[in-house]
DODREN-870625 format. One record per residue (C-alpha): x, y, z; chain; residue in one letter. Coordinates in steps of 0.02 Angstrom, whole numbers, plus 50000, padded with zeros to 5 digits. Each point is the difference from the previous one (the first is absolute). Layout:
X | Y | Z | A | A
...
***
This chain:
47928 | 47217 | 49048 | A | X
50016 | 50075 | 49827 | A | X
50124 | 49928 | 49878 | A | X
50127 | 50120 | 49926 | A | X
50094 | 49924 | 49855 | A | X
50151 | 50082 | 49922 | A | X
49995 | 49890 | 49845 | A | X
49866 | 49998 | 49867 | A | X
49915 | 49842 | 49938 | A | X
50107 | 50009 | 49842 | A | X
50162 | 50009 | 50099 | A | X
49947 | 49855 | 50110 | A | X
49954 | 49893 | 49850 | A | X
50177 | 50026 | 49931 | A | X
50088 | 49939 | 50157 | A | X
49873 | 49868 | 50056 | A | X
50084 | 49855 | 49906 | A | X
50153 | 50023 | 50112 | A | X
49907 | 49968 | 50164 | A | X
50018 | 49829 | 50081 | A | X
49854 | 49880 | 49994 | A | X
49903 | 49951 | 50154 | A | X
50061 | 49843 | 50088 | A | X
49856 | 49958 | 50114 | A | X
49994 | 50156 | 50108 | A | X
49880 | 50137 | 49946 | A | X
50090 | 50141 | 49911 | A | X
49990 | 50181 | 50050 | A | X
49952 | 50137 | 49876 | A | X
50157 | 50018 | 49893 | A | X
49950 | 50174 | 49943 | A | X
49990 | 50059 | 50180 | A | X
50171 | 49926 | 50041 | A | X
50085 | 50077 | 49848 | A | X
49918 | 50168 | 50038 | A | X
50072 | 49990 | 50176 | A | X
50173 | 49964 | 49934 | A | X
49990 | 50147 | 49879 | A | X
49938 | 50112 | 50140 | A | X
50142 | 49953 | 50117 | A | X
50129 | 50017 | 49862 | A | X
49937 | 50172 | 49951 | A | X
49985 | 50056 | 50182 | A | X
50177 | 49946 | 50047 | A | X
50082 | 50070 | 49842 | A | X
49894 | 50157 | 49982 | A | X
49956 | 49952 | 49822 | A | X
49832 | 49985 | 49917 | A | X
49929 | 49834 | 49941 | A | X
50022 | 50056 | 49819 | A | X
50184 | 50037 | 50029 | A | X
50027 | 49831 | 50080 | A | X
49917 | 49914 | 49853 | A | X
50113 | 50088 | 49875 | A | X
50164 | 49949 | 50085 | A | X
50093 | 49861 | 49912 | A | X
50135 | 49906 | 50095 | A | X
50150 | 49932 | 49908 | A | X
50052 | 49823 | 50050 | A | X
***
């Protein structure tokens, strides 16, 4: 199976410090998981990944 990532290495390195640390169980590929989340978000909203990344939510 080929891996299709929607985030570049630079983008992943920026968000990597926010991922939880492993607690005994082997971790899955974080880049693959985040790419899946971006894909589902863009598919369900009809937006592109770049549009989703530029949206800022106000608290």
